[in-house]
C-alpha positions in Angstrom: 0.0 0.0 0.0 1.2 3.5 -0.8 0.3 6.2 1.7 0.8 9.9 1.0 0.8 13.0 3.0 1.6 16.5 1.9 5.0 17.7 3.1 5.7 21.3 3.9 6.6 22.0 0.3 3.2 20.7 -1.0 4.5 17.5 -2.6 3.3 14.1 -1.6 5.5 12.2 0.9 5.4 8.6 0.0 5.6 6.4 3.1 5.2 3.1 1.4 6.3 0.1 3.6 9.2 -1.8 2.1 9.1 -5.2 0.4 5.5 -6.0 1.3 2.0 -4.7 1.4 0.7 -3.2 4.6 -1.6 -5.2 6.8 -3.4 -2.0 7.7 -4.6 -1.3 4.1 -7.8 0.4 5.2 -6.3 2.8 7.6 -6.0 6.4 6.4 -8.9 6.1 3.9 -12.5 7.3 4.4 -15.5 5.2 3.3 -18.2 6.8 1.3 -20.5 7.5 4.2 -17.7 9.2 6.2 -16.7 11.1 3.1 -20.1 12.4 2.5 -20.5 13.5 6.1 -17.2 15.5 5.8 -18.6 17.3 2.8 -21.0 19.2 5.0 -24.8 19.9 4.8 -26.6 20.5 1.5 -29.0 23.4 0.7 -32.1 21.3 1.1 -34.6 22.1 3.9 -35.9 18.5 4.0 -34.3 15.2 3.2 -36.5 12.4 1.9 -35.6 9.2 3.8 -37.8 6.6 2.2 -41.4 7.7 3.1 -40.3 9.8 6.1 -39.7 13.5 5.9 -37.3 14.8 8.5 -37.5 18.4 9.8 -34.5 20.6 9.1 -33.8 21.3 12.8 -33.9 17.6 13.7 -31.8 16.8 10.8 -29.2 19.4 11.8 -29.1 18.1 15.3 -28.7 14.5 14.2 -26.3 15.2 11.4 -24.2 17.4 13.7 -23.8 14.6 16.2 -22.9 12.2 13.4 -20.5 14.8 11.9 -18.7 15.2 15.2 -18.3 11.5 15.6 -17.2 11.0 12.0 -14.7 13.9 12.3 -13.2 12.4 15.4 -13.0 8.9 13.8 -11.7 10.3 10.5 -9.0 12.4 12.2 -7.7 9.3 14.1 -7.8 7.3 10.9 -6.0 10.0 8.9 -3.4 10.4 11.6 -2.6 6.7 11.5 -2.3 6.9 7.7 0.2 9.7 7.6 3.2 8.0 9.1 5.3 5.0 8.0 3.6 1.7 8.8 6.3 -0.7 10.0 4.2 -3.7 10.6 5.6 -5.5 7.6 9.0 -4.0 7.1 11.3 -6.9 6.5 13.9 -5.9 9.1 11.2 -5.5 11.8 10.6 -9.2 12.0 13.9 -10.0 13.5 13.8 -7.2 16.0 10.1 -7.2 17.0 9.0 -10.7 16.5 9.6 -11.6 20.2 8.5 -8.2 21.6 5.1 -7.3 20.1 3.4 -9.8 22.4 5.0 -8.0 25.4 3.8 -4.7 24.1 0.2 -6.0 23.7 0.3 -7.4 27.2 1.6 -4.1 28.5 -1.1 -2.1 26.9 -3.8 -4.4 28.2 -2.4 -4.3 31.7 -2.1 -0.6 31.8 -5.7 -0.1 30.4 -4.9 2.8 28.2 -5.1 3.2 24.4 -2.0 2.6 22.3 -0.1 5.8 21.7 -1.0 7.3 25.2 1.4 6.9 28.1 0.4 6.8 31.7 1.1 10.0 33.6 3.8 10.0 36.2 5.7 12.5 38.2 9.0 13.6 36.8 11.7 15.9 38.1 12.4 18.7 35.7 16.1 19.1 35.5 17.8 22.3 34.4 19.2 21.1 31.1 20.6 24.5 30.2 22.7 24.6 33.3 24.0 21.1 32.6 24.8 22.2 29.0 26.9 25.1 30.3 28.9 22.6 32.4 29.2 19.8 29.7 30.8 22.2 27.2 33.5 23.1 29.8 34.8 19.6 29.6 36.1 20.4 26.1 38.0 23.4 27.4 39.8 21.1 29.9 40.7 18.6 27.1 42.5 21.2 24.9 46.1 20.4 23.8 48.6 23.0 22.6 48.6 26.7 23.3 45.6 27.3 25.5 43.6 30.5 24.8 43.3 33.1 27.6 39.5 32.7 27.8 39.7 28.9 28.4 38.4 29.3 32.0 40.0 26.2 33.3 42.6 27.6 35.8 44.5 24.3 36.4 45.2 23.8 32.6 48.1 25.3 30.7 50.0 24.9 27.4 51.0 21.4 26.7 52.6 19.1 24.1 53.9 22.0 22.1 56.4 19.7 20.2 53.8 17.3 18.8 54.9 16.5 15.2 58.2 18.4 15.3 60.5 15.6 16.3 60.1 13.6 13.1 61.0 15.4 9.9 59.2 12.7 7.8 55.8 13.7 9.2 53.0 15.0 6.9 53.2 18.2 8.8 55.7 19.4 11.4 53.0 21.3 13.3 50.6 18.9 15.0 50.1 21.1 18.0 46.5 21.5 19.2 43.4 19.3 19.1 42.0 17.5 22.1 43.1 14.8 24.4 40.8 11.9 24.1 40.0 11.0 27.7 41.9 10.9 31.0 45.3 10.7 29.3 47.3 12.8 26.8 46.5 10.7 23.7 45.0 12.3 20.6 42.9 9.7 18.8 41.6 11.2 15.6 38.8 8.7 15.0 36.6 9.4 18.1 37.7 13.1 18.1 36.3 13.5 14.5 33.1 11.8 15.5 32.8 14.2 18.5 33.2 17.2 16.2 30.6 15.8 13.8 28.1 15.4 16.6 28.7 18.9 18.0 28.3 20.4 14.5 25.1 18.5 13.9 23.7 19.8 17.2 24.6 23.4 16.2 23.0 23.0 12.8 19.8 21.8 14.2 19.6 23.8 17.5 21.4 27.0 16.8 18.6 29.0 18.3 18.8 27.0 21.5 22.6 27.6 21.8 22.0 31.3 21.3 19.3 31.4 24.0 21.7 29.6 26.4 24.5 32.1 25.5 26.7 29.2 24.3 26.7 29.6 20.5 30.1 31.2 20.3 31.5 28.8 22.9 30.4 25.7 21.0 31.6 27.1 17.7 35.0 27.8 19.3 35.1 24.2 20.5 34.3 22.9 17.0 36.9 25.2 15.3 39.6 24.1 17.7 39.0 20.6 16.6 38.6 21.2 12.9 41.7 23.5 12.8 43.7 20.6 14.2 42.2 18.0 11.8 43.3 20.2 8.9 46.9 19.8 10.1 46.7 16.0 9.9 46.8 15.8 6.1 47.8 18.1 3.3 44.5 20.0 3.0 45.8 22.3 0.3 46.6 19.5 -2.1 44.4 18.1 -4.9 44.9 14.6 -3.7 46.4 12.8 -0.7 47.9 9.4 0.0 48.3 9.4 3.8 46.9 11.0 7.0 47.8 11.1 10.6 45.7 8.7 12.7 46.8 9.5 16.2 49.5 11.0 18.4 50.8 9.2 21.5 53.6 7.0 22.8 52.7 3.5 23.9 55.5 0.9 24.2 54.4 -2.1 22.2 54.1 -5.3 24.2 55.1 -8.4 22.3 53.8 -11.0 24.8 50.0 -11.5 24.5 49.8 -12.4 28.2 51.5 -9.2 29.1 49.2 -7.3 26.8 46.2 -8.8 28.5 47.6 -8.0 32.0 48.4 -4.5 30.9 44.9 -3.7 29.7 43.3 -5.5 32.6 45.3 -3.4 35.1 46.1 -0.2 33.2 46.5 2.6 35.6 48.1 0.4 38.3 51.5 0.9 36.7 52.3 -2.4 35.0 55.0 -1.8 32.4 56.8 -3.9 29.8 60.0 -3.4 31.6 61.6 -1.3 28.9 61.8 1.8 31.1 60.5 3.9 28.3 57.8 6.4 29.3 54.5 6.2 27.5 51.1 7.8 27.6 49.5 5.1 29.6 52.3 4.0 31.9 53.0 7.6 33.0 50.6 9.5 35.2 51.6 13.1 34.5 49.9 16.4 33.8 50.0 17.1 30.1 51.8 20.3 30.8 54.7 18.3 32.3 55.2 15.7 29.5 58.8 15.8 28.4 59.2 12.7 26.3 58.9 12.5 22.5 55.4 11.6 21.2 55.6 9.9 17.9 52.7 10.0 15.4 50.9 7.1 13.7 50.1 7.6 10.0 47.9 5.5 7.8 47.6 5.1 4.0 44.6 2.8 3.9 42.1 4.0 6.5 38.7 4.5 4.9 36.8 4.7 8.2 39.1 7.4 9.7 39.2 9.5 6.5 35.5 9.3 6.0 34.8 10.3 9.6 37.2 13.2 9.3 35.4 14.2 6.0 32.0 14.1 7.9 33.5 16.3 10.6 34.8 18.9 8.2 31.7 18.9 6.0 29.3 19.3 8.9 31.5 22.0 10.4 31.5 23.9 7.0 27.7 24.3 7.5 28.2 25.6 11.0 30.7 28.2 9.6 28.9 28.9 6.3 28.8 32.7 7.2 32.7 32.6 7.2 33.0 31.7 3.5 36.8 31.3 3.2 36.9 29.0 6.2 33.8 27.1 5.2 35.3 26.5 1.7 38.6 25.4 3.2 36.7 22.8 5.3 34.7 21.6 2.3 37.9 21.2 0.2 39.4 19.2 3.0 36.3 17.0 3.3 36.3 16.3 -0.4 40.0 15.3 -0.3 39.4 12.9 2.6 36.3 11.4 1.1 38.2 10.7 -2.2 41.1 9.2 -0.2 38.7 7.0 1.8 37.3 5.5 -1.3 40.6 5.1 -3.2 42.6 3.5 -0.4 40.3 1.0 1.2 41.0 -0.4 4.7 40.3 -0.1 8.4 42.6 2.4 10.2 42.9 0.0 13.2 43.7 -3.1 11.1 47.4 -2.7 11.1 47.8 -0.6 14.3 47.9 -2.5 17.5 47.3 0.6 19.6 44.3 1.8 17.7 43.0 -1.8 17.6 43.0 -2.0 21.4 41.6 1.4 22.3 39.3 2.3 19.4 39.0 -0.7 17.1 36.9 0.1 14.0 34.7 -2.7 12.8 34.3 -1.4 9.2 34.1 1.6 7.0 30.9 1.2 5.0 28.8 3.1 7.6 31.2 6.0 7.5 30.8 6.0 3.7 27.1 6.6 4.0 27.5 9.1 6.9 30.2 11.2 5.1 28.4 11.0 1.8 25.3 12.4 3.4 27.2 15.2 5.1 29.1 16.1 1.9 25.8 16.3 0.0 24.4 18.8 2.6 27.7 20.8 2.6 28.0 21.0 -1.2 24.6 20.3 -2.8 26.4 18.0 -5.2 24.0 15.2 -6.0 26.8 12.7 -6.7 27.4 12.4 -2.9 23.7 11.7 -2.4 23.8 9.1 -5.2 26.8 7.4 -3.4 25.2 7.5 0.0 22.0 5.9 -1.3 23.5 3.0 -3.1 21.9 -0.2 -1.9 25.2 -2.1 -2.2 26.9 0.2 0.2 24.1 -0.2 2.7 24.3 -4.0 2.2 28.0 -4.0 3.0 27.3 -1.9 6.0 25.0 -4.5 7.4 21.9 -2.3 7.1 19.6 -5.2 6.1 20.7 -7.8 8.6 18.2 -6.8 11.3 20.9 -6.5 13.8 20.0 -4.6 17.0 23.3 -2.8 16.8 22.0 -0.9 13.8 20.1 1.2 16.4 23.1 2.1 18.5 25.0 5.3 17.4 28.6 5.4 18.5 32.1 6.5 17.4 32.3 3.1 15.6 28.8 2.7 14.2 27.3 5.6 12.2 24.4 3.8 10.7 21.6 5.1 12.9 22.9 8.7 12.6 23.2 8.4 8.8 19.7 6.9 8.5 18.2 9.8 10.5 20.2 12.3 8.5 18.8 11.0 5.3 15.3 10.6 6.7 15.5 14.4 7.2 15.9 14.9 3.5 12.9 12.7 2.7 10.7 14.4 5.3 11.4 18.0 4.2 12.6 17.9 0.5 11.3 14.5 -0.7 13.6 14.4 -3.8 11.8 11.3 -5.2 13.4 9.2 -8.0 16.1 7.9 -8.1 16.7 8.3 -4.3 13.3 7.4 -2.9 13.8 3.6 -2.7 16.8 3.9 -0.3 15.5 7.0 1.4 12.4 5.1 2.4 14.7 2.3 3.7 16.6 4.8 5.8 13.3 6.3 7.0 11.8 3.0 8.0 15.1 1.9 9.7 15.0 5.2 11.7 11.5 4.4 12.8 12.6 0.9 13.9 15.4 2.5 15.8 13.0 4.8 17.6 10.7 1.9 18.4 13.6 0.0 19.9 14.2 2.7 22.5 10.7 2.5 23.9 10.1 0.5 27.2 6.8 -0.8 25.8 8.6 -2.6 23.0 11.3 -4.0 25.3 13.9 -4.5 22.6 16.7 -3.5 25.0 17.2 -4.5 28.6 17.1 -1.7 31.2 18.5 -1.5 34.7 16.1 -1.5 37.6 16.7 2.3 37.7 15.6 2.6 34.0 18.9 3.1 32.2 18.7 1.5 28.7 21.5 -1.0 28.1 22.5 -0.3 24.5 25.9 -2.0 25.0 24.3 -5.2 26.5 25.2 -4.5 30.1 28.9 -4.0 29.4 30.9 -1.2 31.1 30.9 2.4 30.0 27.2 2.6 29.0 26.5 6.3 29.1 28.1 7.3 25.8 25.6 5.2 24.0 22.7 6.4 26.0 23.3 10.1 25.3 23.6 9.5 21.6 20.3 7.7 21.7 18.6 10.5 23.6 19.8 13.0 21.0 18.5 10.9 18.1 15.2 10.3 19.8 14.6 14.0 20.5 15.8 15.0 17.1 13.5 12.6 15.3 10.6 13.9 17.4 11.4 17.4 16.4 11.7 16.3 12.7 8.2 14.8 12.8 6.7 17.8 14.5 8.3 20.2 12.0 6.9 18.1 9.2 3.4 18.2 10.7 3.4 14.6 11.7 2.1 13.7 15.2 3.9 10.4 15.5 4.9 7.1 14.0 4.1 3.4 14.0 5.8 0.6 15.9 4.2 -2.5 14.3 0.4 -2.0 14.8 0.9 0.7 17.5 0.9 4.4 17.0 3.1 6.6 19.2 3.1 10.3 19.5 6.3 12.4 19.3 6.0 13.1 23.0 7.0 9.5 23.8 10.4 10.1 22.2 11.0 13.2 24.2 10.0 11.4 27.3 12.5 8.7 26.6 15.3 11.3 26.1 14.3 13.0 29.3 14.2 9.9 31.4 17.7 8.8 30.2 19.3 12.2 30.6 17.6 12.7 34.0 19.1 9.4 35.1 22.6 10.6 34.1 22.0 13.9 35.9 21.1 12.2 39.2 17.6 10.7 39.1 18.9 7.2 39.9 19.2 4.8 42.9 22.6 6.2 43.8 21.3 9.8 43.7 24.5 10.3 41.8 25.0 12.9 39.0 27.4 11.4 36.5 28.3 14.9 35.2 31.0 16.4 37.3 29.9 19.7 38.9 26.2 19.2 38.3 24.2 18.8 41.5 25.6 18.1 45.0 26.6 14.5 44.5 28.9 13.6 41.6 32.2 11.6 41.1 35.1 13.1 42.9 37.8 10.6 41.7 37.5 11.0 38.0 40.1 9.0 36.0 42.0 11.9 34.6 45.6 12.8 34.9 45.3 16.6 34.8 42.4 16.7 37.3 44.0 14.3 39.8 47.4 16.1 40.1 47.5 19.5 41.8 48.9 22.5 40.0 51.4 23.4 42.7 54.5 24.3 40.7 55.9 20.8 41.3 56.7 18.8 38.2 55.9 15.2 38.9 57.7 12.6 36.8 56.3 9.7 34.9 56.1 7.5 37.9 56.1 10.4 40.4 52.4 11.0 39.6 51.4 7.5 40.6 50.8 8.7 44.2 48.0 10.9 42.9 46.6 8.2 40.7 46.5 5.8 43.7 45.3 8.4 46.2 41.9 7.8 47.9 41.3 11.5 48.2 39.1 13.5 45.8 40.7 15.1 42.8 42.3 18.5 43.6 40.9 19.9 40.3 37.3 19.6 39.3 36.9 18.4 35.8 33.6 20.4 35.4 31.2 19.0 32.9 32.9 15.6 32.4 30.4 12.8 32.0 32.1 9.7 33.4 31.8 6.2 31.9 28.8 5.4 34.2 27.3 2.7 36.4 27.2 -1.0 35.8 24.1 -3.0 34.8 23.0 -3.2 38.4 22.9 0.6 38.8 26.0 0.4 41.0 28.8 2.9 40.7 32.3 2.9 42.2 34.0 6.3 42.5 37.5 4.9 42.2 40.1 6.7 40.1 41.9 3.6 39.0 38.8 2.0 37.6 38.3 3.7 34.3 35.3 1.6 33.5 33.3 3.7 36.0 35.2 7.0 36.2 36.8 7.9 32.9 35.2 10.5 30.6 35.7 10.7 26.8 35.4 13.3 24.0 32.8 11.2 22.1 30.7 10.6 25.2 30.6 14.3 26.1 29.7 15.3 22.6 26.6 13.1 22.7 25.8 14.6 26.1 26.1 18.1 24.8 23.9 17.2 21.8 21.2 15.6 24.0 21.2 18.5 26.5 20.8 21.3 23.9 18.0 19.3 22.2 16.1 19.1 25.5 16.9 22.6 26.7 14.8 25.7 26.4 11.3 25.8 25.0 10.0 22.8 23.1 8.4 25.1 20.6 11.8 26.4 19.5 12.3 23.2 17.6 14.9 22.7 14.9 16.3 24.9 12.2 14.7 23.3 9.1 16.5 25.3 6.4 20.2 25.9 7.2 21.3 22.3 6.5 19.7 22.6 3.0 21.2 26.0 2.2 23.8 24.5 -0.4 21.2 22.3 -2.1 19.8 23.7 -5.3 16.0 23.5 -5.8 15.0 20.0 -6.4 11.9 21.1 -8.3 12.6 24.4 -10.0 10.0 27.2 -9.3 7.7 27.4 -12.3 7.7 30.7 -14.3 4.9 33.1 -13.4 1.8 33.0 -15.6 1.9 35.6 -18.4 0.1 38.8 -17.8 -3.4 38.8 -19.4 
C-alpha cells in the first residue's frame, strides 16, 4: 500500500512500507459514508428518507452529532495513515517478533489506548545549566597553546612539540586538538566523531545555543577541533595518500599475556620493563610531559578518513557565514572522502594501539555518513547518489536486522546516517532515483526509535531505568546520550513536518513519547537514579570526585611530577584536587552500581565522544520545546530539487 501525506513544500510524501503490502490497508482512507459527512450539509430544507420527511432542525441536530463522531474517527484514521507503517518492514521481524506480544500485554495491563502513556511524576532538570557545564569539559581537554579565555585555571599549554621531532611527518606542526580522555592521547577517529556530533547539534539547534548564551563557545570548540584536523593531512593539495591517525607513545608489548595484563590493570603501573615512558604507563599532567610523542600515519584507512570528512563537511555548514573558512573545510572534506574510497581499509587493522583502544569494525557506515554530510555541505547530488547506493548499505549490514543498527557510536554511524537521510525525505522529498533507499533509511529510523521504547522492550534496562545499549557491558552512558539525542531530534523532525507520531508495528506513538525517553535517560545521568549520583562532574551536589583523569588528579602546585612520580596521585583515595567540570564519566554497571575509584576507568573515565553526545542531547532538551529545529540551514547549499515554475503571463 502506498500512503501519501503532503509535506511542507506541497509535494506528496510517499511512506510506502518496504518489500510487502501493509496489513493496515484500510487505515487512512474514508469510506463513502464518512466522506459524505465530511462534505457538510446541503442546501435542502428537508431530506427524503424513504417515506419519512425529517425536519431541518432535527436533521441538523442528528447530522451534527454524526458529523462530530465522524470527524473524530476520521481524524484518528487520517493520523494513522500519515506515518510509516512498519508492521511488515522486512527488518522489523527479527527485532520485534519476540516483543510485540510483550507490548500488547503491557497495553492491556495498563488499560490505556496505544499511543498514550500513563502520567507519572518527573523531576524537571535544568538542562541548560547542565549544558553550560558539559561544554566546559572540552576546554579542559585542549592540547597545545591554551587561549586566555579557556576558563580552566588548572590547565596550561601542553605538548607543544607534537609533530616536530620527526622530519618525515606529513606536517611538522601537529600542536593542538583534544586529548581523548583521562590521558594525553590524541585519537583522531573518536575526536572526529565528536566534532561531527557537535556540529550536527549546532546546525539543528542554533537558536537554543543562542538562547543559552553558548553559541560562540560551542563554535569555538568545534573550530579548535577542525583547525587541528586540517593539520593531519595536506589539506591544500588536490589529492592525498596518507593521513595522521593519532599521536601518543605507547610501548608495544610483544607477549599476549603481558598485553592482557596491561589492559586489565592499566592505571596500576604495569610496564613492559623497557623503562621507556609512554602515555599510559605515565601519570603526568599534560603540561609536564617531556618525552617524545611519535605519530601514527595510515595510508589505507577509509573509516578514519570518511569520519574526518564528515567532521569537516558538517562544520562547514556551521561556519557557512565565514565563507573562506567554510570553503577550506569543504575542500578538506572532499580530499578525505576521495582518499577514503581510493585506499580501502580499516585504520585500526594494522595498528595495535588503535585496535585495542578504538577498534573500527568497518568503514561502509562511514561512507554513508560522510556522503550524506558532503551532500548537505556542497549540494552535489553525486554524494547523495553514493550515500543511497543499496550495495553500500548492504555492505554496512543495514539489512541484517541486527539490533546494533540502532546504536549510534564512534564506531557505528548507521543510525545517525539513517536519521540524517530521513530528514531529506521528510522535508525535501527528492523522489526518484533516491526514494527507494531514502524510504529504507526512514523505516530503519522508525525501527530504531521503536527499539528505544520500554513498551517494545527490545533492549534491557537496569532497575533504575537506564537503557542497556551496550548489552550491560561497562561504560554505558556514551551510547545512552547518543540515543537520547537521536530520539529527541526525530521527534522534532516529525513535528516540523506536521506529523504527530509514527508506528511501531500496529501501535501508533506520539512524538512526546520520544522526548519522554530522552528526558528519562538524561535525568538518570543527571542524578535521578538509585545512587542519587549525577554522572556529570559539577552538576548537582553528589557527583564523582575521583575522575580517572591525569590533569584533574594532580595538583597545580609548581611541582613537576615525573612519569612514575604521579602515581601517588593516581592511587590516592582523596578527591581530585581539580574539578573536571562537565565531564560525563563512563557510568554505572548493569545493576545501577557505581564505584567512584580513580583507577577503575570503566566507571570514572570521561571521553570526548561521550561528552559530545551529552552536549547534543542537552541542547536538544533545553529551552522551550516550541523552539524546535532549524529546518532550512542544512539545506542551504542544495539547489531547488523542483525548479520554481515561471509566473503566468500577464493577461
